[in-house]
MARDOZA-736295 format. One line per field, with one value per residue (C-alpha): x, y, z; residue in one letter. Coordinates in Angstrom, 3 decimals. Example, Ala and Ser with C-alpha at 12.3 -4.5 7.8 and 13.67 -1.06 7.14 Angstrom:
MARDOZA-736295
x	c(12.300	13.670) $
y	c(-4.500	-1.060) $
z	c(7.800	7.140) $
type	c(A	S) $
END
This chain:
MARDOZA-736295
x	c(0.000	1.156	0.925	-2.449	-4.067	-3.123	-3.187	-0.070	0.551	0.325	3.398	5.296	3.642	3.324	5.123	8.273	11.786	13.585	16.136	13.544	11.711	14.929	15.908	12.645	12.437	12.308	15.564	17.423	15.983	16.947	20.389	20.920	19.836	22.460	25.117	24.231	24.597	27.994	29.087	27.988	29.802	32.948	33.000	32.350	35.160	37.637	36.697	37.459	34.219	34.489	33.671	36.067	37.106	35.861	32.373	32.382	33.606	30.884	28.232	29.686	29.665	25.918	24.513	22.817	21.506	18.303	15.832	12.577	10.407	12.137	11.909	8.182	7.488	9.489	7.681	4.335	5.587	7.220	5.210	8.420	10.004	13.463	13.830	12.621	15.491	17.999	16.986	17.210	20.601	21.819	20.882	22.919	25.904	25.700	29.081	27.976	24.356	25.003	26.509	24.107	22.344	24.461	23.392	21.031	17.307	15.167	15.374	19.110	18.456	15.034	15.755	19.341	18.386	15.584	18.011	20.418	17.612	16.099	19.471	20.124	16.595	16.933	20.247	18.705	15.750	18.152	19.705	16.314	15.273	18.500	17.680	14.261	15.797	18.446	15.771	13.832	16.987	17.661	14.023	14.145	17.350	15.931	12.725	13.924	13.065	9.898	7.022	3.891	0.721	0.987	-1.947	-3.113	-6.238	-5.994	-7.056	-4.886	-2.269	1.012	3.401	6.115	8.279	7.987	11.435	10.657	7.622	9.815	12.267	9.469	9.035	12.782	12.922	10.380	12.311	15.630	13.985	12.965	16.494	17.738	15.201	16.245	19.871	19.100	17.280	20.267	22.893	20.987	20.398	22.027	22.655	20.855	23.665	23.231	21.666	19.758	16.147	15.426	18.408	20.455	23.087	22.700	23.306	26.653	27.613	27.310	29.114	31.994	32.110	31.365	33.907	31.920	34.731	34.328	30.590	31.169	33.820	31.523	28.846	31.346	32.663	29.206	28.096	31.250	30.567	27.356	28.719	27.446	29.639	27.260	24.774	21.879	23.046	20.301	17.543	14.800	14.495	14.052	15.482	13.278	10.234	10.443	13.090	10.302	8.329	11.281	11.762	8.133	7.771	10.685	9.084	5.745	7.517	8.694	5.124	3.776	6.183	5.678	1.911	2.100	4.274	2.147	-1.063	0.344	1.230	-2.276	-3.778	-1.424	-2.062	-5.778	-4.893	-2.553	0.378	2.553	2.181	3.678	5.318	2.961	4.213	3.476	1.135	-0.213	-3.990	-5.498	-9.031	-10.779	-13.742	-12.375	-9.509	-8.458	-7.645	-4.191	-4.790	-2.000	-2.019	1.512	0.883	-2.476	-0.710	1.869	-0.972	-2.793	0.223	1.281	-2.025	-1.384	2.127	1.027	-1.605	0.781	3.147	0.559	1.236	4.676	3.755	0.754	3.039	5.818	3.403	2.116	5.336	4.910	7.929	10.770	8.710	5.367	4.670	1.807	4.375	5.403	2.506	1.978	5.661	5.862	3.368	3.723	7.502	8.186	5.085	6.151	9.525	8.065	5.514	8.134	10.209	7.243	6.428	10.025	10.273	7.196	8.534	11.836	9.920	7.656	10.403	12.643	10.026	7.994	6.807	6.025	3.571	5.210	2.675	-0.183	1.780	2.367	-1.259	-2.433	0.020	-1.089	-4.741	-4.282	-1.292	-3.374	-5.003	-1.663	-0.057	-2.753	-0.912	2.211	0.072	-1.536	1.832	3.203	0.115	0.570	4.226	2.994	0.645	-2.460	-4.745	-4.271	-7.903	-9.288	-6.895	-7.909	-11.558	-10.846	-8.986	-11.756	-14.571	-12.617	-11.622	-15.230	-16.297	-13.432	-14.165	-17.846	-16.793	-14.499	-17.306	-19.305	-16.559	-14.934	-11.299	-10.005	-10.009	-8.823	-5.645	-7.509	-9.920	-7.097	-5.175	-8.179	-8.123	-6.116	-5.738	-2.816	-0.730	0.835	1.261	0.366	4.044	4.540	1.568	3.099	6.473	4.840	3.190	6.312	5.829	9.460	8.906	6.499	8.374	10.436	13.650	12.480	15.397	17.932	16.236	16.320	19.999	20.981	18.951	20.203	23.774	22.955	21.195	23.640	26.339	23.766	23.234	26.482	25.804	22.409	21.441	21.076	19.020	15.263	13.196	11.497	7.788	5.262	2.256) $
y	c(0.000	3.548	6.407	7.572	4.227	4.048	6.458	8.582	10.807	14.482	15.125	12.819	13.743	17.524	19.092	17.445	17.737	15.006	14.835	14.076	11.613	9.682	9.837	8.194	5.810	2.070	1.811	4.121	2.288	-1.218	-0.080	1.347	-1.996	-3.722	-1.217	-1.968	-5.696	-5.079	-2.921	-5.548	-8.353	-6.246	-5.369	-8.972	-10.144	-7.625	-8.627	-12.296	-13.998	-16.645	-14.301	-13.909	-10.777	-12.389	-12.699	-9.048	-8.003	-10.024	-8.373	-4.934	-5.712	-6.391	-3.415	-1.898	-4.887	-5.523	-8.034	-6.510	-9.129	-11.953	-10.030	-9.410	-13.079	-14.155	-11.656	-13.138	-16.527	-15.551	-12.398	-10.612	-7.845	-7.959	-11.718	-11.502	-9.137	-11.241	-14.130	-11.999	-10.585	-14.126	-15.102	-12.178	-12.967	-16.751	-17.195	-14.755	-15.924	-17.745	-14.768	-11.988	-10.461	-12.520	-11.813	-9.039	-8.470	-6.733	-3.365	-3.351	-2.512	-0.863	1.522	2.382	3.012	5.309	7.251	7.693	8.822	11.178	12.779	13.357	14.690	17.105	18.398	18.974	20.844	22.999	24.113	24.894	26.846	28.855	29.808	31.107	33.113	34.489	35.671	37.322	38.919	40.616	41.731	43.066	44.979	46.535	47.712	48.270	51.996	51.893	52.974	50.853	50.699	48.365	46.270	44.825	42.669	43.375	46.913	49.936	50.642	52.564	52.567	49.937	49.277	46.617	45.324	45.158	42.989	40.627	40.512	39.094	36.273	35.696	35.487	32.658	30.804	31.200	29.570	26.688	26.423	26.041	23.279	21.398	21.780	20.485	17.475	16.606	17.109	14.922	12.010	8.808	5.550	2.434	0.066	-3.706	-4.414	-7.673	-8.677	-6.795	-4.490	-6.751	-7.717	-11.321	-12.764	-10.988	-12.141	-15.618	-14.809	-12.980	-15.408	-12.753	-10.204	-7.020	-4.794	-6.369	-5.734	-2.076	-1.806	-3.446	-0.846	1.993	0.706	0.394	3.811	5.401	3.861	5.905	9.122	8.800	9.523	8.186	5.388	5.279	4.375	1.801	0.563	-1.956	-3.554	-0.154	3.302	5.452	6.584	9.943	10.701	10.726	13.144	15.518	15.352	15.851	18.598	20.447	20.023	21.203	24.250	25.167	24.757	27.010	29.815	29.601	29.431	32.677	34.333	33.128	34.158	37.657	37.910	36.785	39.543	42.149	40.957	41.486	45.129	45.162	46.214	43.127	40.402	36.972	36.222	35.996	34.643	36.335	33.582	32.477	32.093	33.299	32.007	29.854	32.251	35.604	36.374	39.510	37.698	37.384	34.916	34.307	30.630	29.822	31.264	29.524	26.260	26.883	27.340	24.271	21.972	23.462	22.455	18.900	18.850	20.297	17.584	14.868	15.719	14.386	10.845	10.613	11.424	9.107	6.332	7.054	6.973	3.457	1.510	-1.463	-2.538	-3.507	-3.023	-3.385	-3.377	-0.887	1.792	0.334	1.022	4.514	5.436	4.170	6.914	9.720	10.095	10.155	12.240	14.688	15.143	15.412	17.952	20.100	19.939	21.037	23.955	25.161	24.916	27.099	29.513	29.827	30.778	33.273	35.000	35.212	37.222	39.180	42.430	45.584	48.057	51.074	53.626	51.663	51.197	54.964	55.757	53.473	55.105	58.610	57.671	56.767	58.920	61.946	59.791	58.305	61.748	63.355	62.830	64.497	67.328	67.804	67.891	70.395	72.567	72.531	73.572	76.565	77.658	75.630	74.064	70.294	69.514	71.852	70.440	66.896	67.745	69.368	66.251	63.994	65.825	66.292	62.612	61.504	63.677	62.450	58.828	59.279	60.718	57.745	55.299	57.011	56.184	59.610	60.519	61.252	65.032	65.042	66.965	69.717	70.015	70.314	72.827	75.117	75.065	78.098	76.664	74.496	77.533	75.669	76.775	74.464	73.690	72.884	70.510	68.804	68.462	66.616	64.249	62.716	58.932	58.239	60.144	57.424	54.149	54.325	52.305	49.937	50.527	50.232	47.124	45.412	46.196	45.002	41.817	40.873	41.092	38.207	36.220	36.377	34.222	31.399	31.291	29.716	27.345	28.808	28.141	31.224	29.508	29.930	26.837	25.171	25.021	22.710	24.964) $
z	c(0.000	-0.655	1.823	0.481	1.309	4.992	7.910	8.157	11.184	10.154	12.281	9.943	6.654	7.099	10.005	11.403	9.960	8.046	10.851	13.514	11.295	10.700	14.373	15.472	12.540	13.022	11.093	13.482	16.484	15.334	14.166	17.641	19.132	17.009	18.017	21.638	21.026	19.408	22.332	24.849	23.016	22.657	26.367	27.397	25.111	26.520	30.046	29.425	28.378	25.623	22.752	19.827	18.020	14.800	16.291	17.354	13.915	12.213	14.340	13.562	9.833	9.848	11.751	8.708	6.725	8.659	7.237	8.454	6.744	8.594	11.865	11.354	10.619	13.652	15.897	14.836	15.993	19.297	20.139	21.217	19.161	20.761	20.431	16.838	16.098	18.035	15.763	12.615	13.613	14.215	10.676	9.344	11.603	12.116	13.817	16.526	16.828	20.084	21.946	20.910	23.937	26.360	29.956	28.907	29.125	26.514	28.219	27.635	24.009	24.182	27.048	26.216	22.598	23.740	25.923	23.008	20.700	23.274	23.997	20.296	19.842	22.748	21.440	18.015	19.531	21.546	18.266	16.768	19.855	19.744	16.164	17.198	20.038	17.679	15.234	18.030	19.446	16.107	15.980	19.551	18.879	15.713	17.391	20.944	20.800	18.668	20.943	20.827	22.838	25.787	26.912	30.199	30.104	26.343	27.156	26.243	28.902	29.146	26.206	25.778	22.730	20.060	20.981	24.699	23.974	21.938	24.850	27.004	24.482	24.461	28.241	28.248	25.554	27.366	30.369	28.086	26.708	30.275	30.882	27.756	28.756	32.249	30.806	28.599	31.292	33.736	31.375	32.559	30.710	31.934	31.080	31.205	34.592	34.116	34.533	37.755	37.872	40.175	37.578	38.804	35.328	35.152	38.621	37.116	33.859	35.561	38.498	41.097	39.828	40.436	39.169	35.743	35.799	36.606	33.919	31.364	32.035	31.851	28.524	26.979	28.260	26.843	23.418	23.321	24.751	28.336	31.344	33.974	34.474	36.922	40.399	40.788	38.525	38.183	34.792	33.115	33.518	35.813	33.879	35.624	33.000	30.417	32.583	32.732	28.966	27.982	30.561	28.945	25.519	26.905	28.310	24.820	23.571	26.314	25.441	21.691	22.145	24.119	21.467	18.555	20.289	20.893	17.212	16.249	18.387	16.944	13.394	14.005	14.709	11.666	13.855	13.279	10.647	10.227	6.846	3.881	0.548	-2.758	-3.974	-0.590	-0.318	2.932	2.420	-0.168	-0.175	0.979	-1.371	0.514	3.761	5.325	8.122	10.672	9.729	10.896	14.352	14.462	13.653	16.377	18.870	17.604	17.793	21.130	22.682	21.539	22.996	26.336	26.647	25.405	28.253	30.712	29.512	31.104	34.729	34.539	33.304	35.812	38.734	38.042	37.442	39.754	41.753	39.355	36.162	34.444	30.728	30.654	29.917	26.570	24.217	25.643	25.347	21.756	20.880	23.405	23.377	19.607	18.914	21.618	19.980	16.483	17.681	19.433	16.264	14.139	16.440	16.432	12.644	12.338	14.944	13.059	9.943	11.713	13.663	10.600	8.706	11.253	9.684	11.679	10.155	11.739	10.527	12.071	15.282	15.370	14.597	17.424	19.813	18.889	19.238	22.903	23.835	24.890	27.579	28.640	28.822	30.957	34.252	32.852	31.471	34.846	36.660	34.151	34.606	38.388	37.998	36.035	38.821	38.071	40.668	40.707	41.532	38.862	36.261	37.229	36.723	33.353	32.213	33.477	31.721	28.480	28.516	28.899	25.975	23.802	24.693	23.825	20.497	19.807	20.593	17.866	15.398	15.326	15.951	19.418	19.993	23.616	22.846	21.009	23.911	26.457	24.352	24.577	28.390	29.607	33.118	31.933	31.011	28.060	24.466	21.601	20.986	24.652	24.500	21.460	23.177	26.049	23.598	22.097	22.482	23.370	26.635	27.795	27.197	30.378	30.184	27.456	25.036	27.838	29.229	25.844	25.290	28.755	28.476	25.016	26.291	28.633	25.906	23.007	24.680	24.901	21.151	20.002	17.129	16.264	12.660	10.480	7.785	7.478	8.191	5.246	5.975	4.356	3.842) $
type	c(X	X	X	X	X	X	X	X	X	X	X	X	X	X	X	X	X	X	X	X	X	X	X	X	X	X	X	X	X	X	X	X	X	X	X	X	X	X	X	X	X	X	X	X	X	X	X	X	X	X	X	X	X	X	X	X	X	X	X	X	X	X	X	X	X	X	X	X	X	X	X	X	X	X	X	X	X	X	X	X	X	X	X	X	X	X	X	X	X	X	X	X	X	X	X	X	X	X	X	X	X	X	X	X	X	X	X	X	X	X	X	X	X	X	X	X	X	X	X	X	X	X	X	X	X	X	X	X	X	X	X	X	X	X	X	X	X	X	X	X	X	X	X	X	X	X	X	X	X	X	X	X	X	X	X	X	X	X	X	X	X	X	X	X	X	X	X	X	X	X	X	X	X	X	X	X	X	X	X	X	X	X	X	X	X	X	X	X	X	X	X	X	X	X	X	X	X	X	X	X	X	X	X	X	X	X	X	X	X	X	X	X	X	X	X	X	X	X	X	X	X	X	X	X	X	X	X	X	X	X	X	X	X	X	X	X	X	X	X	X	X	X	X	X	X	X	X	X	X	X	X	X	X	X	X	X	X	X	X	X	X	X	X	X	X	X	X	X	X	X	X	X	X	X	X	X	X	X	X	X	X	X	X	X	X	X	X	X	X	X	X	X	X	X	X	X	X	X	X	X	X	X	X	X	X	X	X	X	X	X	X	X	X	X	X	X	X	X	X	X	X	X	X	X	X	X	X	X	X	X	X	X	X	X	X	X	X	X	X	X	X	X	X	X	X	X	X	X	X	X	X	X	X	X	X	X	X	X	X	X	X	X	X	X	X	X	X	X	X	X	X	X	X	X	X	X	X	X	X	X	X	X	X	X	X	X	X	X	X	X	X	X	X	X	X	X	X	X	X	X	X	X	X	X	X	X	X	X	X	X	X	X	X	X	X	X	X	X	X	X	X	X	X	X	X	X	X	X	X	X	X	X	X	X	X	X	X	X	X	X	X	X	X	X	X	X	X	X	X	X	X	X	X	X	X	X	X	X	X	X	X	X	X	X	X	X	X	X	X	X	X	X	X) $
END
């Protein structure tokens, strides 16, 4: 059957990168199993077990030539995927068939392979996240001094700057980068610990020489780039590791959802727009539309990832004693799909942040529409300094503001400034009024804050990719 005749996960067919699809492919998984079997045999040989170098070499020569048809037929017979692949590997390397998987249990290959794949996936996502932060840092620097209307409760508030708002997004993402980094740095290798984590099978094989068992585990871990193994284990690595990983991925989704949702709101007001290609169609019926479809997709996929992250703690909490198998089917879905979803969200975010467009005239118009209200306290203080009565000036501002607001609700322009200019109690000329209404006077330390913050962020971005993500629209 071709791909149009069977269900295909949208994360695989539409959204995730080729890298992530290959990383979580069956081929990568089984090749990693075989590499683990080679590493185990090599360590056992070096530590004195009756395994020859020729057997290890034969195993190493057949890592890539996997007969999936034979493995599938064997699995139907024995109802065990690992043993089906042990059998298939043995057919490919017959001289070594009898020593494959010696002393190990299934979780030696399944769990250690997962840890290798998850580590590589997390490192890849760190690079993608750095690229998003780098794009936003350039955006924040460019617009750090551009005044824009701030909002609380999505109601007009004091002015901020476009760059300062982007710095808030960056701060969330830097927190996520730290979480991903923590997850990677705290990953441990399971090693080869036996059926219940006691290493009893290796006590038998190495005749009670515990130093050899420890050395075997160190050798295998080193082959896969791990410095440490878990101090103790049952049959599996602790499933709380999965909780930590999916929580870090969910954290990324939370931050990018917030950013994308902000952009959607601002695009509604035509202040900021996500990229829009020359021939892109916004609506099948309304040809004039420019929907924020990338940001909408980020929000949509982020909701999925945040909910997917709940699988791991529910699984970790019900692992009976040394192990139970009700983790397996859930993890086969929730972990890869979590990684693919995080990858998809970050690819979209790279594209959006690389091409964010600011409609500066509309931003300025929105600022000037509300600035007279924002500036009223400064106007009142200036009037008092020139001999005015604070209470009388307050009442003038209040009554003029109500009249101007009523006018705006009728669809007319705000005329608050003109009204106040005609009030002699302020003691200000028209030019002095205008001087007090320069937007840059009302953004506080925003430009300085952005500059200072970006200085702390840029050192974190080493290795960030400069290229724009390719997006399947």
